[in-house]
C-alpha positions in Angstrom: 0.0 0.0 0.0 1.5 3.4 -0.9 0.8 6.3 1.4 -1.1 8.2 -1.3 -3.7 5.5 -1.5 -4.2 5.1 2.3 -5.6 7.0 5.3 -4.1 7.0 8.8 -6.3 5.8 11.6 -5.8 4.4 15.1 -7.4 1.5 17.0 -7.7 1.8 20.8 -8.7 -0.6 23.6 -8.1 -0.3 27.3 -8.4 -2.4 30.4 -7.7 -1.0 33.8 -4.3 -2.5 33.8 -3.4 -2.4 30.1 -4.1 -0.1 27.2 -3.1 0.0 23.5 -3.4 2.5 20.7 -2.3 1.1 17.4 -1.7 3.4 14.4 -2.7 1.9 11.1 -2.7 2.7 7.4 -5.9 1.5 5.7 -7.5 1.9 2.3 -10.3 4.5 1.9 -13.6 2.7 2.5 -12.3 0.6 5.4 -14.9 0.1 8.1 -14.4 0.4 11.9 -14.6 -3.4 12.3 -12.2 -4.0 9.5 -9.6 -1.6 11.0 -10.0 -3.2 14.4 -9.5 -6.7 12.9 -6.5 -5.6 10.8 -4.8 -3.9 13.7 -4.2 -7.2 15.4 -5.4 -5.7 18.7 -7.4 -8.9 19.6 -4.2 -10.9 19.8 -2.9 -8.4 22.5 -6.0 -8.9 24.8 -7.2 -12.3 25.7 -10.9 -12.7 25.4 -11.5 -9.6 23.2 -14.2 -10.5 20.7 -14.3 -7.9 18.0 -17.3 -9.3 16.3 -19.5 -8.7 19.4 -17.7 -5.6 20.7 -19.3 -2.1 20.6 -17.2 0.3 18.6 -16.9 4.1 18.6 -15.0 6.9 17.0 -13.8 9.6 19.4 -16.3 8.7 22.1 -19.4 8.3 19.9 -20.7 4.8 19.3 -20.8 3.8 15.7 -21.9 0.8 13.7 -19.3 -1.8 12.8 -19.7 -0.9 9.2 -19.0 2.8 9.7 -16.6 3.9 7.0 -13.5 5.6 8.5 -12.1 9.0 7.6 -8.5 10.2 7.8 -7.4 10.6 11.5 -10.3 8.6 13.0 -9.6 6.6 16.2 -11.6 3.4 16.4 -12.4 2.7 20.1 -13.4 -0.7 21.3 -15.7 -0.6 24.3 -15.8 -3.2 27.0 -19.2 -4.5 28.2 -20.6 -2.6 31.2 -20.4 -4.5 34.5 -23.6 -2.8 35.6 -26.4 -1.0 33.9 -26.0 2.7 34.7 -29.8 3.2 35.0 -30.0 0.4 37.6 -27.1 1.8 39.6 -28.7 5.3 39.7 -32.0 3.7 40.8 -30.3 1.8 43.6 -28.4 4.9 44.8 -31.6 7.0 44.8 -33.4 4.2 46.8 -30.6 4.2 49.4 -30.7 8.0 49.7 -34.5 7.9 50.1 -34.2 5.2 52.7 -31.6 7.1 54.7 -33.8 10.3 54.7 -36.8 8.3 55.9 -34.7 6.8 58.7 -33.4 10.2 59.7 -36.9 11.7 59.8 -38.6 9.0 61.6 
């Protein structure tokens, strides 16, 4: 691949103890999933399943077939350990319970 026919992108993935950002030259028309696969990042992180992972570009979730532009950074997101809505509900319930105990 010559530089004139390619675009520069990055593929990023992070765990609490290990992170990687891999620069990559790809052909125009390459998708987010294709770039992640070509980066070899799955070989660096045991258990990383690119086919089921959520992908984003600079913090915005995108479809796996999103075509990349020059300078894009494909981010591979880990599954959430807890649903944020459920965490907020539980926190609100604890606060309400404490208030009731304090009042009565």
